[in-house]
C-alpha positions in Angstrom: 104.3 145.9 132.8 103.8 142.7 130.8 100.3 141.9 129.6 100.5 138.2 128.9 102.6 135.2 129.7 105.9 134.6 127.9 105.8 131.8 125.4 108.5 129.9 123.6 107.4 128.3 120.4 109.1 125.5 118.5 108.5 124.3 114.9 106.9 120.9 115.2 105.6 119.9 111.8 105.5 121.4 108.3 103.1 119.9 105.7 102.8 120.6 102.0 99.2 121.8 101.6 96.7 122.1 104.4 96.1 118.8 106.2 96.5 116.8 103.0 100.0 117.1 101.7 103.1 115.2 102.6 105.2 116.1 105.7 108.2 118.2 104.8 109.6 118.4 108.3 108.7 116.7 111.6 110.5 117.4 114.9 110.0 113.9 116.3 109.7 111.5 113.4 112.6 111.0 111.0 112.0 109.1 107.8 114.4 107.7 105.3 113.8 108.5 101.6 112.8 104.9 101.0 110.1 105.2 103.7 108.8 108.4 102.1 108.7 106.8 98.7 106.8 103.8 100.0 104.3 106.1 101.7 103.8 108.0 98.5 103.3 104.8 96.5 100.7 103.6 99.1 98.9 106.9 98.8 98.9 106.8 95.0 97.6 103.2 95.1 94.8 104.2 97.5 93.9 107.2 95.3 93.7 104.9 92.2 91.5 102.4 94.1 89.3 105.3 95.2 89.0 106.6 91.6 88.1 103.1 90.4 85.4 102.6 93.0 83.9 106.0 92.2 83.7 105.1 88.5 82.1 101.8 89.3 79.6 103.6 91.6 78.8 106.1 88.9 78.2 103.3 86.4 75.9 101.5 88.9 73.9 104.7 89.5 73.6 105.3 85.7 72.4 101.7 85.2 69.9 102.0 88.0 68.5 105.3 86.6 68.2 103.6 83.2 66.3 100.7 84.7 64.0 103.1 86.5 63.3 105.0 83.2 62.4 101.7 81.5 59.9 100.9 84.2 58.4 104.4 84.1 58.1 104.2 80.3 56.4 100.8 80.6 53.9 102.2 83.2 53.2 105.2 81.0 52.5 103.0 77.9 50.2 100.8 80.0 48.4 103.8 81.4 47.9 105.2 77.9 46.7 101.8 76.6 44.1 101.7 79.4 43.0 105.2 78.7 42.6 104.4 75.0 40.7 101.3 75.8 38.4 103.2 78.1 37.6 105.8 75.4 36.8 103.1 72.8 
């Protein structure tokens, strides 16, 4: 009186972390320590590039906000000057 099908499970892949870490064990792919080191170096290089781009992007956004504030301030001063001229 079995309820479900019989299943046989095999360990296929073990990763450090959840979908983001390095592969600790893989049933099909075997890598040498040199290949693992090369992959880690590539990942580190990609992360450094990503950090650099993010910093550049943040600087560009800050520069753009600053330029926007300058324009707003100029408009405000112009508006105040017009209002003062209209009162006089």
